[in-house]
N, C-alpha and C positions, 0 to 999 in steps of 0.2 A: 612591645606588643602594639603600641599605638600606630607604628609604621605599617605593620601587617594589617591592622584594621582599616587603615586608609587605603591600602592596596585592594583589599576585598571590596571596599565601597566603590572604588574606581571600576573594578570588574563588574560589579552589579549595575553600575551606570552604563557600561559598555554593552552588557547583555540587554538592558532595556532599550538602548538606542538601536541595537541590531535587530531586535525582534518586536519592537513596538508596532510595526506594520501588520504583524499577525493578529494583534489585538484590534487593529482597525478592520481587518478582514472580518472579524466576528460581527461587526455592525452592518457590513455591506449587504448581506441577503435580506435584511429588514428594510433597507431603504432604496435598493436598486432593483428594478424589474428586469426580467429576461426579455431580450428582443424577440420579436415574432420570427418564426422560421419561414424560409421560402418553401415553395411547394416541393415536397420530397420526391426524389428520383427513385425509380425501381432498380436499385443497385443490386448486383450479384455479389454474394459473400461466400468466402471460404472460412470455415470455422477450424482453427488449429488447436489441437489438444495434445499435449505431450504428457504421457502417463507412465509412471513406473510403479508397478504392483498396486494398481488402483482398482482391482476387481470388485471391491465392495461399493464403489461410488460412481464408476464411469457410466453405467447404464442410466443412472438417474440424471446425470448431466445431459446425456444425449436425448433422453425423453423430454427434458425441459426445453431443449432446443427445438424439438419437433412440435412442441405445443405453442410455439410462438405465434403471435397475431400477425407477424410479417409473413409474406408469401413464402411458403416452404419450398416452392419450385426454384427460388432464387438463393437457397441456402444449401451448401454442400459441407458435410461434416468429415473432417480428416483427423485420424488419430495416429500418433507415433508411439507405439508401445516400446518404451525405452529401457532396455536391459531388464525386461520383466522375467520373473521366475514363477508367476502365477498365471491365471487365465484371463488377464486383462484384454489381450488381443481378440480372443474368441468372443468374449462378452461384448466388446465394442462392435465387432462385425455383426453379431446377432442382433444388436440394437439398431443397426442400420448405418454405421459409419464405414468409411473407406479406411482401411487400416494398413499401416506399414510397420515393420519391426526393425529394431536397431539393437545391435549387440557390440558395444565398444566400452571396454573397461578402462581405457586410457583417457578418452575425451568425455568426461562425465559432467553433466549439467544440462539444464533446460535449454540454454543457448545453442549447444551443439545438436540437441535433438530437434529444435526448431529449424536449424539450418538445413539438416538433412530432409526434414519434412517438406520444406519449401522447395528444395531441389527435386524431390519426388513429384510434387504437384506440378512443377514447371514442365517436367517431362511428360506426365500423363494428361495434363490439361494445359496445353500450350497457349490457348487463348487467354488463360488467366481469369482473374476476377476483379471486380471493382474495388472490393475491400477484403481485408483479412482480419478476422477476429482471433484473439488469443485468450484461451481459457485454461485454467488448471482443472484436473479431473474431479476435484472435490467441489467445484463450483456448481451452483444452480442459478437459473435465470428467472426473473419475474416474466410473466407471460408477454408483456409488451416491451421487453428489453431491447430486442433488435429494432423494433419499430421506432422507439425513442432514440436509439443511437443513430438510426438512419436519418432522422430529422436534422441532427447536428452535422452528420457526415455530408448530407446533401447541401448544407450551407457553405461547403467549400473547405472544411477542415480536413487535412490529410491524416491527422491522428486525433482520435476521440477516446477519452477515458470515461469511466462511469462511477456510479454511487456504490460503495462497497459496504454491504451489510454482512451479518454473520448467521450461520446455521445453528450455532451453539453458544450464543451469548450467555445463557443461564447455567452453563455447566459448572463453572467455578470462577474464582476471582481472576484467574489467569486468562481464560477464554474471554471473559468480560472486559479485561484490560485491553486486550488486542482489539476487540470489537468496538469498544468505545473510542479508541484512538482512530480507527479507520472511519467511523462515523464522523468524528471531528474533522478528519482530513478531507472527507468528501464534502461536507457542508461548509466548513469554515476555512478551507484552503482552496480546493479546486473550484467549488461553486463560486466563491468570492472572486477568484482569479478570472473565471469566465465572465462574470458580470462586469468586471473592471476592464476587460479586454486585454489582460496579460496572459501569459502561457500557464496552463495547468501542467500537472506531472502525472505520469503513469505510476500506479502503485500496485506492483505485483502482477495482477491479472485483471481481466475484464476491460479490454481496449480493442480498438480497431484501427488499422492503418491502411492507406490507399495503395493502389497499384503503383502510383508514382513513387511512393516511398520505397517499395520493393525494388523498383527499377534503379533507383538512385543508390540504395545501400547495398544491393546485391545479396540476396538471400538474408541471412541473419548473422551479422558480424559481431554481435555483442555477447561476450563470454565471461565478463567479470562476475563476481559472486552475487552482485545485485544488478543483474542485466536489465531490469526494468528502469532503475535509476540511470544506468549508463545510456540506455535507449533515449530516455527523456533529455538528459543533459546534452547528449550528442546533437539532437535535433534542435534544442533551444539555442545552443551555441552556433548552430547553422541558421539562426534567425527564423525558425519555424515556430508557429504558435499551436500548442496542443489544446483541443477543445474539451468540454465536459458536458455530459448529458445526464439528466436525472433518471437514469435507467438503473434499476436495482439488481445487483448481483449479490449472491450469498456465497460465502466460503466458510470452511471449517477451520477453527483456531485450535492450537495446541492446548492441552489441558493439564499437562504435567510440567513442573518447573525444569526438568531435565530437557524435555523437548524444546521448551521455550528458550532455554539458555543456548542450546546449539543453534536454533534458528536465528535468534537475535545476535549471536556471536558472528554468524555468517553475514548478517546485515551490517553490523558495525565494521567488520573487516572490509566488506564490499564498499561502504561509504568511503573508507580510506583509499581503496583502490581507485574509485571513481575520481576522487579529488586529486590523487597523484597523476591520473591520466588526463583529466580535463581542467584541473585547477587554473592553469595558465590561460586557457580559452575563456573560462568563466570570468577571470579577472580582466581580461582584454574586453570582454563583452560589457562588463561593468564600467570600464573606462570609456566606452563609446556611448554609455547612457542606457544600457539594456537593464531594465528593472527585473526582467525574467531571469537574467543571469545572476543578478544579486539575490533574488529569491531562492534560486536553486543552490547557490553557494551557501546561503544561510541554513538551508535544510540539510546539508551534508557535512558541514565542518565546524563553524564557530561555536555552536552550542556545546559540542563535545569539549573543545579546548577551554572555553571559559568556565564550564562547569567543573572540569578537572582541576583547573587552577584554584577555583574557589574552594573545592573540597580539600585540596592539599594544604592551602593556607589556613583554612579553618582547623584542620587536623593539627597543624603546627601550633596554632593558638591554644588548642586544648592541652597539648603536652607542655607547652610553656606555662600554662596556668597550673597544671598539676605539679610541675617541677618547682614552681615558686610557692607551692603550698596553698594556692588559691583555688580550691576545688569548686567553689561556687562560680567563679569566673569560667572555669572549664565546662561546668554543667550548663551554664547559660549560653555559652558559645554553641554547644551541641544542640540545645533546644531551639535557639534562634535560627540556626542553619536548617534544621529539620522542618520547623514550622514555616519558614520562608518558602522552601521548596514545595512542601505539602499544600499550603494554601494556594499558591499560584496554579498548580496542576489541578487541584480540586475545583477551583472556580471554572477553569476551562472545561473540565469534565461535567460539572453541574450544568453549565449553559447548554452543552451538547445534549445531555440527558433530557432536560426540560423541553428543548425545542424539537428533539427527535423522539419524544416519548412514544408516539403512536407507531413508530417504526422499530421499536425495541420489543420483540415478542416474548417477554417474560413477565412474571408477576410484578406488581408495584413494589412490594418489599425487596425483591431482588434488584430492581432498578436502583432503589435508594441505597441498599447495602453496597452494591458494586461501584456506586459513585464515590463512596468513602474509601474503598480499597483501590480505586484507580490510581491515586497518587503513589501508593505503595508499589504497585506494579511498575509504574514509570520509573520510580527510584531504583528498581533493580537493574535499570540500564547502566547505572553508574559503575558497578563492578564489572559488568560486561564490557563497557567502553574502556576501562582500565586494562583489562586483559587483552582486548583487541589491539591495543597499541603495541603490544609485545608478542602477539601470536601471529604466526604465519599460517593462514588457512587458504588453501587453493582448491579445495574440493567441496562438493555439494552433498550434504547429508539429508536424504529425503525424510519427510514427516509422513507417518502412516495416517490414513484417513478412514473414518468409519461412519460418520454421521449420515443418516439416510435422508431421503427427500421429505419424508413425513414431518420433519422438524421445521420445514419452511412453509409458511402459509401461502396458498394460492390466492388468486384474486377472490374466488368464491368463499374461501375460508376466513379471510382477513376480518370481515365485520364481526363474525361470531367470535373469533379469537380475541379481538380487542375488547368485546363485551365481557368475555369470560375472565380475562386476566386483569381487567380494571374494575 
């Protein structure tokens, strides 16, 4: 048993060495100031929305785009109604978007829908646009979202991602777990990366890319299960730096464990797909001294492997303890493993909740409660990751969205809302 304990200790040290830099990231926003932006340009933007049976939320997104402080004359909204069986297309048209429809049961996924949408736009608007925003139908934008994104875009970044908040943080421990992770990702990964001058990463939705990117990549060639990570890794391995803007986007998180399981299973399988396709390029980038390649590699692979090894070895220790009649040893092994994982994730969640307190629009008791449930939510990734290693998933299973715009505070409502919930 001592040999196994030593191996587990070595794994713990490796984990610390691999991810220590992310703890350094936490300090960066407190000590490093953002550089001043150059004078923003009047860029023209195409907004790309791929929607599958999103009749309940699509109009709210379009309305939030139309309410932007950025010049609406420079914004064109395009919707690809993808294999819809509801009224998404008509609702989007009535809301003011240019709508195309797609019916393809073989090539299923956001990447394929985006590819066709860009082809349609290229035919109908041959002059193109300076930038192309990508949103999901359940998103909502803060009123100054495009204005803030344009500041960074005008600084010369060909890809810019944004701050991801949630429409339904307070629904339950599952939606709060997602939301808190994305807040942490925005504040203590992407913002820190931006301040340090390394590359950020696109997370799901809420980003803009330039005409130059479109011309280089040719429509949308990213079709893995996590096409956002594939998009990020592809451009980082091509030595391109992705920027970050503190522009707030809200999206809706799953509220049932079944929905969450299916979504995160897709993500876990997608990470494996991305590493299989780009692992060699990431390693080559690391060899030439690219910290961004190292950062992306750490985000898609080692944590899974090291955590799995640790869990397996700790499980073996538990059974060895039980087999030798030492129940106390087995119990202590389980408790130490659980508390180690729980405490680490809790600290990360607590720091995020404290610093982003005013951007979490739920009551104080819920903020506190869901800080304690956050580590439990993150631990559910363990069985998902195990299954993903043996599961072959090649399709995209959509998540239904229902949360209306009223759940997201506008600029005018925010002061009153903060006073009410605090």
